[in-house]
N, C-alpha and C positions, 0 to 999 in steps of 0.2 A: 738587919742589914737588908734593907730594901731593894726588890728588884725591879727592875723595868717593866713596862710590860715588853718591849724588843725581846730583853734579853730573857722571858720568859717564853716568849715564842719562837723566832724565827732561827735561832741557833739550837734549838731543841727539833725543830724539824729541819735543819740541815743533816745536823748530827744524824738523827734516826733512818734518813731518806738516804744518807750514804753507807745506814748500816745494813739496809731494806737492797738497797743498791747491789752489794757483797754479796747476801745471801742469794741474789737473781743471778749472778754470776756464780756461783757455786750448784745453785740449781742446771746452771747450763752444763759446765763441768759434770755433773756427777750423767747427767744424759748421754751426753759423749764418751764418758766412761761407760759407761753402760752399752751402747750403741743403742739407745731409742731416741724418737724422734722428741729432741726438749722442750716441746709445741706443744706437744700433750698434755706438758704441768700448766703452760697457760690456760687451756680448759678446764683445770684441776679444779673439783670441790668436792665436800663432805658428803652433800644429802641433795640428789635432783634439784630440790626448791631453792639452793642457795646461789650466789651470786660466784661465777668463777674465778678462778685466781687472778687471769689479767684483771677484770672488773676492780680488786681488792685495789691492786698497783692505781687504777683509773681514780679510786674513790680516793687513796692515801693522797694523791698528790693534789688531784681536788680539794680536800681540807687544805691540807697545809698551806697551797698558794694562795685559796679562799682566804682562808684567815688570814694571813699579812697582809692582804689586796683591802679586805673590809676593816681590818687595825689601823689600814694605813690610809682609808678613803679614796682608793684609784680601784680600778678596773682589775682585774684578775686577766693573767692571759687566758685566752680558749684554746683548748686542746680536744682536737676530735672524736677521743674515744676508742679507737680503731686498732689502735696496737692488738693484733694476736699475736706477734709471736717474742722470745724471751727477750733479744737487743730489741728489739721496737720499745718493751716496757723498762727495759734499761734506759733508754735512749729519752724516754718520756719523764724518768727520775732525774736525768742530764736538762732538760730544760727546766723544769721543777724546780731542781736547785741556780740554775741562773739564775731565775726568775727570783731567788729567795734571796741569793747573793746581792741582786739590785736593788732591792727594799733597803733604808739607809735608818736607824735607830731612833731619827728626827721624824720622822712618818708615822712614826706607833705610839712612841712615848706622849705619855699625856691622852691617851686614846682608853684610857679605862671608862670612860662616864660617855664617848661617840654613841649613839645609836649606834645598833648595829640589827638589819632586818635581814632574815631568812625566810626565800618563801618555798616550801615543797606543793607538789601536788596539792595536797589535803590541806596545808591551813598553812597561816604567815605566823613566826615567832622574832618576838621584839625583845632583843637583848641592853644591856649597856653593855661595854666594848671586856668589859673587866670578867664579868659574869657568861658575857661568850666566849671569852677564852677560855677560863675555868672547866665550866658546862657543857660546854655544847663544841669546838672547836678541837681544842685536843684532846677528849674522851673517843670522837669518830675518829679520829686522824689514828690512834693507835688501836682501833678495835680494827679496822682497818687492816693495818701493818702487822698486829697477832694474826688476823686471821690467816693474812698470807703467807708468816713465816708459819704456820701450824700447819697449811694446807701442802709446802715445800718436805716438813719434818715427817707427815704423812706418807708423803710420796717416796720418803726412804734418803731425802738428802741428807747428807751430814752432816748439819746444825743443832748449835747448841745457845744455851743462855750467851754465851760470851758472844756468838754472831747476833744475836738480838743487842744485845748492849751496846757494842764496841768497846771501844779506847775512849776512855775521857778527856 
């Protein structure tokens, strides 16, 4: 069975972001039930030199919308990265989902050989679409989703593998 570039990307990003949204809601409910400010979770980190929970969500959002946009040959929507509360982070996920749902299969399918350029402060990376998706976009997305999951779990939020994977 062949899988299209669209099927290998957008539905997976949507599925996982919905699961991420659900665990953020569980984090919010957990804090409210234990009567502490849920926004403490937004600033949580495992070690002082790592990015906080809020940045993990922002980067996961950027990875998903950026991948879909690059593969489609369009500009991704720009979000300001100003979210500091769990409700604001949930709203960001919703905006990302809205964008992903607007991208059509015909925009992405056939992008296997499209040149994708990623510029970082230190260097520039050039990929074909297929290599970008497999070796950059998907691993980066899951790194930040997993880190966000782990931060909530470490804080005591009662989530597990089933929450991470969701229903297929």
